[in-house]
C-alpha positions in Angstrom: 60.2 101.1 115.5 63.5 100.1 117.4 66.9 101.8 117.4 68.3 99.3 115.0 65.5 99.6 112.3 65.6 103.2 112.7 69.6 103.2 112.2 68.7 101.1 109.0 66.3 103.5 107.7 68.6 106.4 108.3 71.1 104.9 106.3 68.9 104.1 103.2 67.5 107.5 103.4 70.7 109.2 103.4 71.6 106.7 100.5 69.1 108.2 98.5 71.3 111.6 98.2 74.7 109.6 97.7 75.3 107.1 94.9 77.1 104.2 96.7 76.8 105.4 100.3 74.8 102.1 100.7 77.4 99.4 99.8 75.0 96.9 100.5 71.5 96.2 102.2 69.8 93.1 102.7 67.9 93.7 105.8 63.6 94.0 105.9 62.5 94.6 102.5 59.7 97.0 103.9 62.5 99.4 105.2 63.7 99.5 101.6 60.5 99.9 100.3 59.7 102.8 102.5 62.7 104.6 101.7 62.5 104.4 97.9 58.9 105.4 98.2 58.6 108.1 100.4 59.3 111.7 99.6 63.3 112.5 100.3 64.2 113.3 103.6 66.7 116.3 103.8 70.2 115.6 104.9 70.1 118.1 107.5 66.9 116.4 109.0 68.8 113.1 108.6 71.8 114.5 110.3 69.5 115.8 113.3 67.9 112.0 113.1 71.4 110.8 113.5 72.3 112.8 116.3 68.7 111.8 118.0 69.6 108.3 117.9 73.2 108.7 118.8 71.9 110.0 122.3 70.3 106.9 122.8 72.4 104.3 122.0 75.2 103.4 124.5 78.6 104.9 123.9 81.7 102.4 123.1 79.7 100.3 121.1 79.7 98.9 117.5 76.2 100.7 116.3 77.4 104.1 118.5 80.5 104.1 116.0 78.3 103.5 113.3 75.9 106.3 113.8 78.7 108.9 114.4 79.9 108.2 110.9 76.6 108.5 109.4 75.6 111.8 111.6 79.2 113.2 110.2 78.6 112.2 106.4 75.0 113.5 106.7 76.2 116.9 108.1 78.6 117.0 105.3 76.1 116.1 102.5 74.0 118.9 104.2 76.6 121.5 103.3 78.6 121.5 106.9 82.3 122.3 106.3 84.7 120.2 108.3 88.7 120.0 108.1 89.6 117.0 105.9 91.1 115.2 109.2 88.6 115.5 111.3 86.0 114.6 108.7 87.9 111.6 108.1 88.5 110.8 112.0 84.8 111.3 112.6 83.6 109.2 109.8 85.7 106.4 110.4 87.4 106.4 114.1 91.2 106.8 112.7 92.9 110.3 112.4 94.6 110.2 108.8 98.3 111.1 109.1 100.8 111.7 106.4 103.6 109.2 105.7 107.0 111.1 105.3 108.5 111.0 101.8 111.7 109.4 103.5 109.7 106.5 103.9 108.8 106.4 100.4 112.2 107.1 99.5 113.7 104.0 101.3 110.8 101.6 99.3 111.7 103.1 95.8 115.6 102.4 96.9 114.6 98.9 97.6 112.6 98.5 94.3 115.4 100.0 92.5 117.6 96.9 93.7 115.0 94.3 92.2 114.7 96.2 88.8 118.0 97.0 88.2 119.1 98.8 85.0 119.2 102.1 83.0 116.5 104.6 83.0 113.5 105.7 85.6 112.5 103.3 87.9 108.8 103.5 86.7 109.8 102.7 83.3 111.7 99.6 84.2 108.9 98.7 87.0 106.2 99.1 84.3 108.1 97.1 81.6 107.9 94.5 84.4 104.5 94.8 85.0 103.8 94.6 80.9 105.6 91.4 80.7 102.7 89.8 82.7 99.7 91.6 81.6 96.3 89.5 81.6 95.0 90.3 78.1 91.3 91.8 78.5 89.7 89.0 76.5 91.1 86.6 79.4 90.2 88.3 82.5 86.9 86.7 82.8 88.3 83.2 82.4 91.2 83.5 84.4 89.7 85.5 87.1 87.1 82.5 87.5 90.0 79.9 87.8 91.5 81.9 90.2 88.5 82.5 92.4 87.8 79.0 92.5 91.3 78.3 93.5 91.2 81.1 96.6 87.6 79.6 97.5 89.3 75.8 98.2 92.1 77.7 100.0 89.5 79.9 102.3 87.6 76.6 102.9 90.5 74.8 104.3 91.6 77.8 106.3 88.6 79.4 107.8 85.3 77.3 106.3 82.4 78.9 104.3 78.8 78.9 105.0 76.9 76.4 102.8 75.2 78.0 99.5 77.9 80.9 99.2 78.4 82.0 95.7 80.1 84.8 93.6 79.7 86.2 90.1 82.3 87.9 88.1 81.6 90.9 85.9 84.1 92.9 83.8 83.2 96.8 83.7 84.7 100.2 82.6 84.8 103.5 83.3 85.0 103.3 87.3 86.8 105.0 89.9 88.1 101.9 91.4 89.9 98.8 90.3 87.3 96.3 91.4 83.9 96.1 93.7 82.1 93.9 95.6 78.4 94.6 95.2 77.2 92.3 97.9 73.6 91.1 97.0 72.6 89.4 100.5 71.6 85.6 100.5 75.2 84.5 100.5 75.9 86.0 97.1 78.2 88.4 95.7 78.9 90.2 92.4 82.3 91.1 91.4 82.9 94.0 89.3 86.6 94.1 87.8 87.4 97.4 86.1 89.4 96.4 82.9 90.3 99.9 81.8 93.7 99.9 83.6 96.2 97.1 82.6 96.3 94.5 85.0 99.0 91.8 85.7 98.6 88.2 86.7 99.7 88.9 90.3 97.8 91.8 90.6 94.5 90.0 89.5 95.1 87.4 92.4 95.7 90.3 94.8 92.5 91.8 93.9 90.3 88.9 93.6 91.5 87.6 97.0 90.4 91.2 98.3 86.9 91.3 96.9 86.1 87.5 97.4 88.1 84.8 99.3 89.1 85.5 102.0 88.1 89.2 101.7 85.0 90.9 101.2 82.8 88.2 100.2 84.1 85.8 102.8 83.4 88.6 105.7 79.9 89.3 104.4 78.8 85.6 104.1 79.9 84.8 107.5 78.5 87.7 108.9 75.2 87.5 107.3 75.0 83.5 108.3 76.3 84.1 111.7 75.4 87.5 112.9 72.3 88.3 111.1 70.6 84.9 110.5 71.6 83.0 113.8 71.9 86.1 116.4 69.4 88.6 114.7 71.8 91.5 114.7 69.9 93.5 111.6 72.6 96.3 112.0 74.8 93.8 110.1 72.3 93.8 107.2 73.5 97.4 105.7 77.1 98.2 104.9 77.5 102.2 104.8 80.7 103.3 103.3 81.4 106.6 105.4 81.6 104.5 108.8 84.2 102.5 110.9 82.7 99.3 109.5 84.5 100.0 106.3 87.9 100.2 108.0 87.6 96.8 109.2 86.1 95.6 106.3 89.2 97.0 103.9 91.4 95.4 106.8 90.2 92.5 106.3 90.2 92.2 102.6 93.6 94.1 102.2 95.5 91.7 105.1 93.4 88.4 103.6 94.8 89.1 100.2 98.1 88.8 101.6 97.4 85.7 103.7 96.0 84.1 100.5 99.1 85.2 98.3 101.4 83.9 100.7 99.6 80.3 101.2 98.6 79.9 97.4 101.8 81.0 95.5 102.6 77.8 94.3 99.1 76.6 93.1 97.9 79.9 91.7 100.9 79.9 89.3 100.0 77.0 87.4 96.2 78.2 87.1 97.3 81.3 85.5 99.7 79.5 82.9 96.9 77.4 82.0 95.4 80.6 80.4 98.5 81.5 78.8 99.5 84.0 81.8 103.2 83.1 82.7 104.2 85.4 85.7 106.7 84.7 88.6 104.7 84.9 91.8 107.5 84.7 94.2 109.0 87.8 92.6 105.7 89.3 92.7 105.4 88.8 96.3 108.9 90.3 97.1 107.7 93.3 94.8 104.6 93.6 96.7 106.5 93.7 100.1 108.9 96.3 98.8 105.8 98.2 97.6 104.0 98.1 101.2 105.5 101.4 102.2 104.1 102.9 99.3 100.3 102.0 99.9 100.1 105.4 101.7 101.0 107.6 98.8 97.2 108.3 97.7 96.4 109.1 101.6 99.4 111.8 101.2 97.8 112.9 97.9 94.3 113.2 99.4 96.0 115.3 102.6 97.7 117.6 100.4 95.0 118.4 97.8 92.4 118.5 100.9 94.1 120.0 103.4 97.0 122.1 101.6 95.0 122.7 98.2 97.6 121.1 95.9 96.6 121.5 92.2 95.1 118.2 91.0 97.7 118.1 88.0 100.7 118.4 91.1 99.1 115.5 93.2 99.0 113.6 89.9 102.6 114.3 89.6 103.3 113.6 93.2 101.5 110.1 93.0 103.5 109.3 89.7 106.7 109.8 91.5 106.2 108.5 94.9 104.3 105.1 93.9 106.8 104.7 90.9 103.7 104.3 88.7 102.8 105.9 85.1 100.5 108.8 84.5 97.6 106.9 83.9 97.6 105.1 87.1 98.7 108.1 88.9 95.6 110.1 87.5 93.4 107.0 88.6 94.5 107.6 92.3 93.7 111.4 92.1 90.5 110.7 90.6 89.5 108.3 93.5 90.7 110.6 96.3 88.7 113.3 95.0 85.6 111.5 94.3 82.9 113.2 96.5 81.9 109.9 98.1 85.3 108.2 98.2 87.9 111.3 98.8 87.8 110.4 102.9 87.5 106.5 102.4 91.2 106.6 101.1 92.0 106.2 104.6 90.3 102.7 105.3 93.1 100.8 103.1 96.1 101.6 104.8 94.4 102.0 108.4 92.6 98.8 107.8 95.5 97.2 106.7 97.7 98.1 109.8 95.0 97.3 112.2 94.1 94.0 111.1 97.3 92.6 110.3 98.6 93.4 113.8 95.2 91.8 115.2 95.6 88.7 113.5 99.7 88.5 113.2 99.3 85.9 110.7 97.2 83.5 112.7 94.5 82.0 110.7 92.2 81.4 114.0 92.6 85.4 114.7 91.8 86.2 110.9 88.6 84.0 111.3 87.6 86.4 114.3 87.6 89.2 112.0 85.3 87.4 109.3 82.9 86.3 111.8 82.9 88.9 114.9 81.2 92.1 115.1 84.6 94.1 115.9 85.1 97.6 116.7 88.1 99.5 115.3 88.6 100.1 119.2 88.4 96.5 119.6 91.3 96.1 117.0 93.5 98.6 118.6 92.6 97.1 122.3 93.0 93.0 121.4 96.2 93.3 119.0 98.8 91.0 119.6 102.2 92.7 120.6 103.9 91.1 117.6 102.5 92.3 114.5 102.5 91.5 110.8 102.3 88.0 108.9 
């Protein structure tokens, strides 16, 4: 068995111990069958296997980065205690840093200007959101129509492989807002958590993140070009505690920005046809003002895991600095304390910064993110001087 097959089997074996660790697998079915039918292998033994594989793989390569993340996480599952910052860095290749609250304060001041009036900013912001909330019974149909529009946009900008497809499914009782279950064979199932109210503009951003030009577009291009055309089987498994996730979330986050900006004029009528009236231009301005608040959740994770902040206090912290209600704040804290997601929170802000700087708003450079096997270090090395769309 070669190194790549051993890497795939290692990921599948570790996935038996942690639900959700294997985000997707569409590699050789015999390896999946072996991992499912054999007696479970202890996390400590899997950590040792990962270390042994690391010694065989050339440093400063995509596979070496992945194996370092897997080895780290296997050790954690086996009981190894690491400082939170070191855990994150060894899994994802980026060091989590706390954002000064002064940065949040400046963003809140901008939001205060956008939502003038009396009463707390959170109440004014939530009142604005409430005016654009998509009724639960319309989410599926509206999401289907928005996804079709985003697909057309993505085809025009970046292309898509023939035969790709997505299926949308409302779900409840999950720690995330939406999830792309990539099924292989160029297909995705998109689960949308309908527990929390979602506005029309938020639905657009969420779908652009999960489908076109985000996760689904990335996965289908990489399956077609890297796995099918070039035989890079290591791409046929997607493992959450690895640098692969930083690049993927950065693609989805910055791709959603590109899509929202490019399709604002055409998406408003799509929502209106489903009885959802919203001002997408105003929503874009709000989104840009809230940009600096994207790291509030990461700050909460650092405060909880490094400084021992109580969960109730962390919920209050998120509510204050993210200008959200207690329900949404509690949802954030639930995510950053879930065992298999606590370190993952860094992937959104770090990935966005890296991918946004890499493509600089240039569709050709964004397409490289969708179609090439790029490392976190590649993004750091190749980012143009001018960043941001």
